[in-house]
NUGUTI-102740 format. One record per residue (C-alpha): residue in one letter; x, y, z. Coordinates in steps of 0.25 Angstrom, whole numbers. Layout:
<r r="A" c1="X" c2="Y" c3="Z"/>
...
***
This chain:
<r r="M" c1="-79" c2="39" c3="-47"/>
<r r="T" c1="-65" c2="34" c3="-46"/>
<r r="D" c1="-61" c2="20" c3="-51"/>
<r r="R" c1="-49" c2="16" c3="-44"/>
<r r="V" c1="-45" c2="15" c3="-30"/>
<r r="G" c1="-31" c2="12" c3="-26"/>
<r r="I" c1="-26" c2="7" c3="-12"/>
<r r="V" c1="-14" c2="16" c3="-8"/>
<r r="G" c1="-10" c2="12" c3="6"/>
<r r="V" c1="-14" c2="-1" c3="18"/>
<r r="Y" c1="-8" c2="-2" c3="31"/>
<r r="Q" c1="-11" c2="-12" c3="41"/>
<r r="T" c1="-8" c2="-13" c3="56"/>
<r r="K" c1="-1" c2="-26" c3="61"/>
<r r="Y" c1="-13" c2="-37" c3="64"/>
<r r="E" c1="-12" c2="-42" c3="77"/>
<r r="P" c1="-21" c2="-52" c3="86"/>
<r r="R" c1="-23" c2="-41" c3="96"/>
<r r="K" c1="-20" c2="-26" c3="95"/>
<r r="I" c1="-22" c2="-23" c3="110"/>
<r r="F" c1="-15" c2="-10" c3="109"/>
<r r="D" c1="-22" c2="-5" c3="95"/>
<r r="S" c1="-35" c2="2" c3="96"/>
<r r="Y" c1="-44" c2="3" c3="84"/>
<r r="P" c1="-40" c2="17" c3="81"/>
<r r="E" c1="-25" c2="13" c3="84"/>
<r r="L" c1="-27" c2="3" c3="73"/>
<r r="V" c1="-33" c2="12" c3="63"/>
<r r="F" c1="-24" c2="24" c3="66"/>
<r r="E" c1="-12" c2="14" c3="63"/>
<r r="V" c1="-16" c2="10" c3="49"/>
<r r="S" c1="-23" c2="24" c3="45"/>
<r r="S" c1="-10" c2="32" c3="48"/>
<r r="K" c1="-1" c2="22" c3="43"/>
<r r="V" c1="-8" c2="19" c3="31"/>
<r r="L" c1="-9" c2="34" c3="27"/>
<r r="A" c1="6" c2="37" c3="31"/>
<r r="E" c1="11" c2="25" c3="22"/>
<r r="A" c1="3" c2="31" c3="11"/>
<r r="G" c1="9" c2="44" c3="13"/>
<r r="L" c1="-7" c2="50" c3="16"/>
<r r="T" c1="-14" c2="57" c3="27"/>
<r r="I" c1="-28" c2="55" c3="32"/>
<r r="E" c1="-33" c2="68" c3="24"/>
<r r="D" c1="-28" c2="60" c3="12"/>
<r r="M" c1="-40" c2="50" c3="15"/>
<r r="D" c1="-55" c2="56" c3="11"/>
<r r="Q" c1="-61" c2="44" c3="17"/>
<r r="I" c1="-59" c2="33" c3="29"/>
<r r="V" c1="-65" c2="19" c3="28"/>
<r r="T" c1="-63" c2="12" c3="41"/>
<r r="N" c1="-65" c2="-4" c3="41"/>
<r r="S" c1="-69" c2="-10" c3="56"/>
<r r="Q" c1="-81" c2="-17" c3="62"/>
<r r="D" c1="-89" c2="-15" c3="75"/>
<r r="F" c1="-89" c2="-29" c3="79"/>
<r r="W" c1="-73" c2="-30" c3="79"/>
<r r="D" c1="-71" c2="-16" c3="84"/>
<r r="G" c1="-82" c2="-18" c3="95"/>
<r r="R" c1="-90" c2="-5" c3="93"/>
<r r="T" c1="-99" c2="1" c3="85"/>
<r r="I" c1="-94" c2="10" c3="72"/>
<r r="S" c1="-81" c2="4" c3="74"/>
<r r="N" c1="-74" c2="16" c3="66"/>
<r r="R" c1="-78" c2="26" c3="76"/>
<r r="T" c1="-65" c2="24" c3="84"/>
<r r="V" c1="-55" c2="25" c3="73"/>
<r r="S" c1="-60" c2="37" c3="66"/>
<r r="E" c1="-48" c2="46" c3="71"/>
<r r="A" c1="-39" c2="34" c3="69"/>
<r r="C" c1="-42" c2="34" c3="54"/>
<r r="G" c1="-43" c2="48" c3="51"/>
<r r="S" c1="-59" c2="47" c3="47"/>
<r r="V" c1="-63" c2="58" c3="56"/>
<r r="L" c1="-70" c2="69" c3="46"/>
<r r="R" c1="-67" c2="60" c3="36"/>
<r r="A" c1="-77" c2="50" c3="26"/>
<r r="E" c1="-76" c2="38" c3="34"/>
<r r="S" c1="-82" c2="25" c3="32"/>
<r r="K" c1="-83" c2="12" c3="41"/>
<r r="V" c1="-82" c2="-1" c3="34"/>
<r r="A" c1="-87" c2="-14" c3="44"/>
<r r="M" c1="-83" c2="-25" c3="35"/>
<r r="D" c1="-70" c2="-31" c3="31"/>
<r r="G" c1="-59" c2="-22" c3="27"/>
<r r="S" c1="-59" c2="-26" c3="12"/>
<r r="F" c1="-73" c2="-21" c3="11"/>
<r r="A" c1="-68" c2="-8" c3="18"/>
<r r="V" c1="-58" c2="-6" c3="5"/>
<r r="F" c1="-69" c2="-9" c3="-3"/>
<r r="Y" c1="-77" c2="2" c3="3"/>
<r r="A" c1="-66" c2="12" c3="3"/>
<r r="A" c1="-64" c2="9" c3="-12"/>
<r r="M" c1="-79" c2="11" c3="-15"/>
<r r="R" c1="-79" c2="25" c3="-9"/>
<r r="I" c1="-68" c2="29" c3="-17"/>
<r r="L" c1="-74" c2="23" c3="-29"/>
<r r="S" c1="-86" c2="32" c3="-26"/>
<r r="G" c1="-78" c2="44" c3="-29"/>
<r r="C" c1="-81" c2="50" c3="-15"/>
<r r="Y" c1="-67" c2="47" c3="-10"/>
<r r="D" c1="-53" c2="46" c3="-15"/>
<r r="S" c1="-46" c2="40" c3="-3"/>
<r r="C" c1="-49" c2="31" c3="9"/>
<r r="L" c1="-42" c2="26" c3="21"/>
<r r="L" c1="-47" c2="13" c3="24"/>
<r r="V" c1="-44" c2="8" c3="38"/>
<r r="S" c1="-48" c2="-6" c3="44"/>
<r r="H" c1="-47" c2="-12" c3="59"/>
<r r="C" c1="-50" c2="-22" c3="68"/>
<r r="K" c1="-47" c2="-28" c3="80"/>
<r r="M" c1="-52" c2="-43" c3="81"/>
<r r="S" c1="-46" c2="-46" c3="95"/>
<r r="E" c1="-57" c2="-37" c3="101"/>
<r r="G" c1="-68" c2="-44" c3="95"/>
<r r="S" c1="-74" c2="-58" c3="96"/>
<r r="P" c1="-74" c2="-63" c3="82"/>
<r r="H" c1="-84" c2="-74" c3="84"/>
<r r="L" c1="-96" c2="-63" c3="90"/>
<r r="I" c1="-92" c2="-54" c3="79"/>
<r r="N" c1="-92" c2="-62" c3="67"/>
<r r="N" c1="-104" c2="-70" c3="74"/>
<r r="A" c1="-111" c2="-55" c3="72"/>
<r r="M" c1="-111" c2="-56" c3="57"/>
<r r="F" c1="-120" c2="-67" c3="56"/>
<r r="D" c1="-135" c2="-66" c3="55"/>
<r r="P" c1="-140" c2="-64" c3="69"/>
<r r="L" c1="-152" c2="-73" c3="67"/>
<r r="Y" c1="-148" c2="-85" c3="61"/>
<r r="Q" c1="-133" c2="-87" c3="60"/>
<r r="R" c1="-126" c2="-79" c3="72"/>
<r r="I" c1="-133" c2="-87" c3="83"/>
<r r="L" c1="-127" c2="-99" c3="77"/>
<r r="G" c1="-113" c2="-92" c3="81"/>
<r r="F" c1="-108" c2="-91" c3="67"/>
<r r="D" c1="-96" c2="-82" c3="65"/>
<r r="E" c1="-85" c2="-81" c3="55"/>
<r r="L" c1="-77" c2="-93" c3="59"/>
<r r="A" c1="-88" c2="-102" c3="58"/>
<r r="T" c1="-94" c2="-98" c3="45"/>
<r r="C" c1="-80" c2="-98" c3="39"/>
<r r="A" c1="-78" c2="-113" c3="44"/>
<r r="M" c1="-91" c2="-116" c3="39"/>
<r r="Q" c1="-86" c2="-109" c3="25"/>
<r r="A" c1="-74" c2="-117" c3="25"/>
<r r="K" c1="-80" c2="-130" c3="28"/>
<r r="R" c1="-89" c2="-128" c3="16"/>
<r r="Y" c1="-79" c2="-124" c3="7"/>
<r r="M" c1="-70" c2="-135" c3="10"/>
<r r="H" c1="-81" c2="-144" c3="8"/>
<r r="K" c1="-86" c2="-140" c3="-5"/>
<r r="Y" c1="-72" c2="-136" c3="-12"/>
<r r="G" c1="-63" c2="-147" c3="-6"/>
<r r="I" c1="-54" c2="-137" c3="1"/>
<r r="N" c1="-47" c2="-143" c3="14"/>
<r r="E" c1="-42" c2="-137" c3="27"/>
<r r="E" c1="-27" c2="-139" c3="23"/>
<r r="Q" c1="-29" c2="-130" c3="11"/>
<r r="C" c1="-35" c2="-120" c3="20"/>
<r r="A" c1="-23" c2="-122" c3="31"/>
<r r="K" c1="-13" c2="-119" c3="20"/>
<r r="V" c1="-21" c2="-105" c3="18"/>
<r r="A" c1="-19" c2="-102" c3="33"/>
<r r="V" c1="-4" c2="-106" c3="31"/>
<r r="K" c1="-2" c2="-98" c3="18"/>
<r r="N" c1="-7" c2="-85" c3="25"/>
<r r="L" c1="-1" c2="-86" c3="37"/>
<r r="Q" c1="13" c2="-88" c3="31"/>
<r r="N" c1="10" c2="-76" c3="22"/>
<r r="G" c1="8" c2="-68" c3="35"/>
<r r="R" c1="21" c2="-69" c3="39"/>
<r r="K" c1="25" c2="-60" c3="28"/>
<r r="N" c1="15" c2="-49" c3="32"/>
<r r="P" c1="18" c2="-40" c3="43"/>
<r r="Y" c1="4" c2="-36" c3="48"/>
<r r="P" c1="-3" c2="-50" c3="51"/>
<r r="H" c1="-1" c2="-57" c3="65"/>
<r r="R" c1="-4" c2="-72" c3="63"/>
<r r="A" c1="6" c2="-74" c3="51"/>
<r r="M" c1="14" c2="-88" c3="53"/>
<r r="D" c1="20" c2="-100" c3="47"/>
<r r="V" c1="10" c2="-112" c3="49"/>
<r r="T" c1="7" c2="-127" c3="43"/>
<r r="V" c1="-5" c2="-131" c3="37"/>
<r r="G" c1="-4" c2="-140" c3="49"/>
<r r="Q" c1="-5" c2="-129" c3="59"/>
<r r="V" c1="-15" c2="-124" c3="53"/>
<r r="M" c1="-24" c2="-135" c3="51"/>
<r r="S" c1="-21" c2="-139" c3="68"/>
<r r="S" c1="-24" c2="-124" c3="72"/>
<r r="E" c1="-37" c2="-123" c3="80"/>
<r r="M" c1="-49" c2="-125" c3="73"/>
<r r="L" c1="-59" c2="-113" c3="75"/>
<r r="A" c1="-71" c2="-118" c3="66"/>
<r r="D" c1="-68" c2="-131" c3="57"/>
<r r="P" c1="-61" c2="-130" c3="48"/>
<r r="I" c1="-55" c2="-116" c3="51"/>
<r r="K" c1="-43" c2="-116" c3="60"/>
<r r="A" c1="-36" c2="-105" c3="69"/>
<r r="L" c1="-25" c2="-105" c3="57"/>
<r r="D" c1="-36" c2="-105" c3="46"/>
<r r="A" c1="-43" c2="-92" c3="52"/>
<r r="Y" c1="-40" c2="-77" c3="54"/>
<r r="P" c1="-33" c2="-72" c3="68"/>
<r r="I" c1="-39" c2="-62" c3="77"/>
<r r="T" c1="-32" c2="-50" c3="73"/>
<r r="D" c1="-32" c2="-33" c3="75"/>
<r r="G" c1="-27" c2="-23" c3="65"/>
<r r="A" c1="-30" c2="-13" c3="56"/>
<r r="C" c1="-28" c2="-9" c3="41"/>
<r r="A" c1="-28" c2="3" c3="31"/>
<r r="V" c1="-30" c2="5" c3="16"/>
<r r="I" c1="-29" c2="19" c3="8"/>
<r r="L" c1="-38" c2="19" c3="-4"/>
<r r="A" c1="-39" c2="31" c3="-13"/>
<r r="I" c1="-43" c2="34" c3="-29"/>
<r r="E" c1="-34" c2="33" c3="-40"/>
<r r="E" c1="-28" c2="47" c3="-40"/>
<r r="K" c1="-25" c2="47" c3="-25"/>
<r r="A" c1="-21" c2="32" c3="-24"/>
<r r="R" c1="-10" c2="35" c3="-35"/>
<r r="K" c1="-5" c2="47" c3="-28"/>
<r r="W" c1="-3" c2="42" c3="-14"/>
<r r="S" c1="3" c2="28" c3="-17"/>
<r r="P" c1="12" c2="23" c3="-29"/>
<r r="Q" c1="6" c2="11" c3="-30"/>
<r r="P" c1="-9" c2="11" c3="-27"/>
<r r="V" c1="-16" c2="-3" c3="-27"/>
<r r="W" c1="-30" c2="-1" c3="-34"/>
<r r="I" c1="-42" c2="-8" c3="-32"/>
<r r="T" c1="-47" c2="-15" c3="-45"/>
<r r="G" c1="-58" c2="-23" c3="-40"/>
<r r="I" c1="-67" c2="-24" c3="-28"/>
<r r="A" c1="-79" c2="-30" c3="-24"/>
<r r="S" c1="-87" c2="-34" c3="-11"/>
<r r="R" c1="-98" c2="-45" c3="-12"/>
<r r="L" c1="-108" c2="-50" c3="-1"/>
<r r="D" c1="-112" c2="-66" c3="2"/>
<r r="S" c1="-124" c2="-72" c3="7"/>
<r r="F" c1="-124" c2="-67" c3="22"/>
<r r="Y" c1="-131" c2="-80" c3="26"/>
<r r="L" c1="-121" c2="-92" c3="27"/>
<r r="G" c1="-132" c2="-102" c3="22"/>
<r r="D" c1="-135" c2="-94" c3="10"/>
<r r="R" c1="-122" c2="-96" c3="3"/>
<r r="D" c1="-112" c2="-108" c3="0"/>
<r r="L" c1="-100" c2="-104" c3="11"/>
<r r="A" c1="-90" c2="-112" c3="0"/>
<r r="E" c1="-92" c2="-100" c3="-8"/>
<r r="V" c1="-88" c2="-86" c3="-9"/>
<r r="A" c1="-98" c2="-79" c3="-17"/>
<r r="S" c1="-95" c2="-65" c3="-11"/>
<r r="L" c1="-80" c2="-65" c3="-13"/>
<r r="E" c1="-81" c2="-72" c3="-26"/>
<r r="L" c1="-91" c2="-61" c3="-31"/>
<r r="A" c1="-82" c2="-50" c3="-25"/>
<r r="A" c1="-69" c2="-55" c3="-32"/>
<r r="K" c1="-77" c2="-56" c3="-46"/>
<r r="K" c1="-81" c2="-43" c3="-45"/>
<r r="A" c1="-66" c2="-37" c3="-40"/>
<r r="Y" c1="-60" c2="-46" c3="-51"/>
<r r="N" c1="-70" c2="-39" c3="-62"/>
<r r="M" c1="-66" c2="-26" c3="-57"/>
<r r="A" c1="-51" c2="-27" c3="-58"/>
<r r="G" c1="-52" c2="-35" c3="-72"/>
<r r="V" c1="-47" c2="-48" c3="-65"/>
<r r="T" c1="-51" c2="-61" c3="-74"/>
<r r="N" c1="-42" c2="-71" c3="-67"/>
<r r="P" c1="-41" c2="-69" c3="-53"/>
<r r="R" c1="-29" c2="-79" c3="-51"/>
<r r="R" c1="-21" c2="-73" c3="-62"/>
<r r="E" c1="-23" c2="-59" c3="-59"/>
<r r="I" c1="-24" c2="-57" c3="-46"/>
<r r="D" c1="-9" c2="-57" c3="-39"/>
<r r="L" c1="-13" c2="-60" c3="-25"/>
<r r="V" c1="-25" c2="-61" c3="-15"/>
<r r="E" c1="-26" c2="-56" c3="-1"/>
<r r="L" c1="-39" c2="-64" c3="4"/>
<r r="S" c1="-49" c2="-62" c3="16"/>
<r r="D" c1="-47" c2="-76" c3="22"/>
<r r="F" c1="-51" c2="-76" c3="36"/>
<r r="Y" c1="-50" c2="-91" c3="35"/>
<r r="S" c1="-40" c2="-100" c3="28"/>
<r r="Y" c1="-51" c2="-106" c3="19"/>
<r r="Q" c1="-55" c2="-94" c3="14"/>
<r r="E" c1="-43" c2="-91" c3="5"/>
<r r="L" c1="-46" c2="-103" c3="-3"/>
<r r="L" c1="-61" c2="-100" c3="-3"/>
<r r="W" c1="-59" c2="-85" c3="-7"/>
<r r="L" c1="-48" c2="-89" c3="-18"/>
<r r="E" c1="-59" c2="-98" c3="-24"/>
<r r="G" c1="-70" c2="-88" c3="-23"/>
<r r="M" c1="-62" c2="-78" c3="-31"/>
<r r="G" c1="-57" c2="-86" c3="-42"/>
<r r="F" c1="-45" c2="-89" c3="-39"/>
<r r="C" c1="-46" c2="-104" c3="-41"/>
<r r="Q" c1="-58" c2="-114" c3="-41"/>
<r r="R" c1="-66" c2="-118" c3="-32"/>
<r r="G" c1="-59" c2="-128" c3="-21"/>
<r r="E" c1="-45" c2="-124" c3="-27"/>
<r r="A" c1="-40" c2="-114" c3="-18"/>
<r r="G" c1="-34" c2="-125" c3="-9"/>
<r r="E" c1="-25" c2="-129" c3="-20"/>
<r r="M" c1="-21" c2="-115" c3="-22"/>
<r r="I" c1="-15" c2="-114" c3="-8"/>
<r r="A" c1="-9" c2="-128" c3="-10"/>
<r r="K" c1="-1" c2="-124" c3="-21"/>
<r r="G" c1="4" c2="-111" c3="-16"/>
<r r="I" c1="-4" c2="-102" c3="-25"/>
<r r="T" c1="-9" c2="-93" c3="-15"/>
<r r="A" c1="4" c2="-92" c3="-8"/>
<r r="L" c1="12" c2="-79" c3="-6"/>
<r r="N" c1="21" c2="-83" c3="-17"/>
<r r="G" c1="9" c2="-91" c3="-25"/>
<r r="E" c1="3" c2="-87" c3="-37"/>
<r r="L" c1="-10" c2="-81" c3="-30"/>
<r r="P" c1="-4" c2="-76" c3="-16"/>
<r r="V" c1="-17" c2="-75" c3="-7"/>
<r r="N" c1="-15" c2="-68" c3="7"/>
<r r="P" c1="0" c2="-64" c3="6"/>
<r r="S" c1="-2" c2="-57" c3="18"/>
<r r="G" c1="-6" c2="-68" c3="26"/>
<r r="G" c1="-22" c2="-64" c3="26"/>
<r r="I" c1="-31" c2="-64" c3="36"/>
<r r="L" c1="-26" c2="-77" c3="42"/>
<r r="S" c1="-13" c2="-70" c3="46"/>
<r r="G" c1="-21" c2="-60" c3="53"/>
<r r="N" c1="-30" c2="-48" c3="48"/>
<r r="P" c1="-42" c2="-43" c3="56"/>
<r r="V" c1="-56" c2="-45" c3="52"/>
<r r="T" c1="-61" c2="-32" c3="45"/>
<r r="V" c1="-47" c2="-28" c3="42"/>
<r r="A" c1="-44" c2="-41" c3="34"/>
<r r="G" c1="-50" c2="-36" c3="21"/>
<r r="A" c1="-43" c2="-24" c3="22"/>
<r r="V" c1="-30" c2="-30" c3="24"/>
<r r="R" c1="-32" c2="-40" c3="12"/>
<r r="V" c1="-33" c2="-26" c3="3"/>
<r r="A" c1="-21" c2="-21" c3="10"/>
<r r="E" c1="-13" c2="-32" c3="8"/>
<r r="A" c1="-17" c2="-35" c3="-7"/>
<r r="A" c1="-15" c2="-19" c3="-9"/>
<r r="I" c1="-1" c2="-21" c3="-2"/>
<r r="Q" c1="3" c2="-32" c3="-12"/>
<r r="V" c1="-1" c2="-24" c3="-23"/>
<r r="M" c1="8" c2="-12" c3="-18"/>
<r r="G" c1="19" c2="-22" c3="-17"/>
<r r="K" c1="21" c2="-19" c3="-2"/>
<r r="G" c1="18" c2="-32" c3="4"/>
<r r="G" c1="32" c2="-36" c3="9"/>
<r r="K" c1="35" c2="-50" c3="12"/>
<r r="R" c1="21" c2="-54" c3="9"/>
<r r="Q" c1="21" c2="-46" c3="-5"/>
<r r="V" c1="17" c2="-53" c3="-18"/>
<r r="P" c1="26" c2="-50" c3="-30"/>
<r r="N" c1="19" c2="-43" c3="-41"/>
<r r="V" c1="5" c2="-39" c3="-36"/>
<r r="N" c1="-4" c2="-32" c3="-45"/>
<r r="R" c1="-17" c2="-36" c3="-41"/>
<r r="S" c1="-21" c2="-42" c3="-28"/>
<r r="L" c1="-36" c2="-46" c3="-23"/>
<r r="A" c1="-40" c2="-43" c3="-8"/>
<r r="T" c1="-53" c2="-49" c3="-3"/>
<r r="G" c1="-62" c2="-47" c3="10"/>
<r r="F" c1="-72" c2="-56" c3="17"/>
<r r="G" c1="-81" c2="-53" c3="28"/>
<r r="G" c1="-94" c2="-58" c3="34"/>
<r r="S" c1="-94" c2="-72" c3="28"/>
<r r="W" c1="-101" c2="-66" c3="17"/>
<r r="W" c1="-95" c2="-54" c3="9"/>
<r r="S" c1="-82" c2="-52" c3="2"/>
<r r="D" c1="-72" c2="-41" c3="-4"/>
<r r="A" c1="-63" c2="-42" c3="-16"/>
<r r="M" c1="-53" c2="-33" c3="-21"/>
<r r="I" c1="-43" c2="-32" c3="-32"/>
<r r="L" c1="-30" c2="-23" c3="-29"/>
<r r="S" c1="-20" c2="-19" c3="-42"/>
<r r="R" c1="-8" c2="-12" c3="-44"/>
<r r="T" c1="-14" c2="-7" c3="-56"/>
<r r="P" c1="-29" c2="1" c3="-56"/>
***
């Protein structure tokens, strides 16, 4: 069994509110061909393909069946992951660590513009007791935000500052579509979606795709002058029923982060991790996630954002890419977090590059009850 997996290449499309002229195969072909070309590789160098998509968002059963030719998986080992893109990276790494494969082309795609977010997200809840109440991700996350604010004294202005920071960071990133300069007042006065979540607190409808190449150590060193090593990785689940847990707590992310820290030899994340790419679909989540992962005490993340600690030039930059609030599709969002965290370690972040990044953290989140955490390092 190999014990090291490296990331040797990433590629993203431009994310847009509606990619009318790009079909799913065209999105997948763009990122697949470009990531291989930039790495100086061909599809013949890949001994497995992992596709990441969801039937609900694609509007068809077996959503990967339309992209086989586009990603080169015909007559090759191919497996589909129908969860967040971060878990697809986790799954691809596990397949390599099993010793059965040496390399992987991972491709994640989604066109949110072609689906109904409310109906799709409602389908993830229990059909007998919760689905009929009209629950969706927005409503339940609003409940979580309220509970979190009440328990730990977080206010709406602190959450709005997260949106201001991330949307401004996105202006330095060529890929997201909702990057802008906004004020706390503009976030606070934007349309109320579900109290206390407002339009600029929430992620926008977005289309796009992302690709990542992973490989065993021998090939990673051969293919890239600076591979990014996955030194810690974990995925955890929480209770499915909302009433079975305190929504102000994040047990799945807390446990995943602790496991990833342990694998990577991280004992003090605040000092030993240079930046974080968080899956925050809503602004309050950045504060809650940071607390849950041990970057500060509970209820203190609001002060971190107020003091500029999580700013692009701060002590702990969080979402220098602009994050999901700037425009990343669901499903693809987690893969983008990994890609952006890897780009920072590679030193290829351009205007959004944080100086001297040796270790970064990427997280994934989905379904309101499961989380992934991944430590990426310059050295194995």
